[in-house]
C-alpha positions in Angstrom: 5.6 -1.1 51.8 6.5 -1.9 55.4 4.2 0.7 56.9 4.8 3.3 59.6 7.4 2.3 62.1 7.3 -1.4 61.2 9.3 -3.2 63.9 11.6 -5.0 61.3 12.4 -1.7 59.6 13.1 0.1 63.0 15.4 -2.8 64.1 17.3 -2.7 60.8 17.7 1.1 61.0 18.9 0.9 64.6 21.5 -1.7 63.7 22.8 0.4 60.8 23.0 3.6 62.8 25.8 2.0 64.9 27.9 1.8 61.7 27.6 5.5 61.0 25.4 7.8 59.0 27.6 10.2 57.0 30.7 9.2 55.0 33.0 11.4 53.0 34.2 8.6 50.8 32.3 5.6 49.2 31.8 2.9 51.8 30.9 -0.8 51.7 27.1 -0.3 51.9 27.3 2.2 48.9 29.2 -0.3 46.8 26.8 -3.1 47.8 23.8 -1.0 46.8 25.4 -0.1 43.4 26.2 -3.7 42.7 22.6 -4.7 43.5 21.2 -2.0 41.3 23.4 -3.1 38.4 22.2 -6.7 38.9 18.6 -5.8 38.9 18.5 -3.1 36.1 20.1 -2.8 32.7 22.8 -0.3 33.8 26.5 -0.5 33.7 27.3 2.2 36.3 25.7 3.8 39.3 26.6 7.2 40.6 25.5 8.6 44.0 25.5 12.1 45.5 24.5 13.5 48.9 22.1 16.0 47.5 19.8 16.6 44.5 21.6 19.8 43.6 24.9 17.8 43.1 23.1 15.3 40.9 21.6 18.0 38.7 25.0 19.7 38.3 26.6 16.4 37.5 24.0 15.7 34.8 24.4 19.2 33.3 28.2 18.7 33.3 27.9 15.3 31.6 25.5 16.6 29.0 27.8 19.6 28.2 30.7 17.2 27.7 28.6 15.0 25.5 27.1 17.7 23.4 30.1 20.1 23.2 30.6 23.6 24.5 27.2 25.0 23.5 24.8 26.1 26.3 22.5 23.4 27.7 18.8 23.7 27.2 18.3 23.0 30.9 20.5 25.9 31.9 18.5 28.2 29.6 15.3 27.1 31.2 16.7 27.7 34.7 17.8 31.2 34.0 15.3 34.1 34.3 13.9 35.5 31.1 15.3 39.0 30.1 12.8 41.8 30.8 
């Protein structure tokens, strides 16, 4: 780890801030990161999302498509138990 406010990290972040911080569409840095992840790890595809909630919903949607229309076990765990 670089440590708290390491000068090299601060400089790199300052340089990237000038390129923008929020994008509505995939951008070059996102593509580069996905390609690097695919090189380093045995994955064929990388998906990104701006929030953990969106990642969870995408995972549930994927699982529902893969397993058919039955209710997901994750959804059952998230719902409150009947009284």
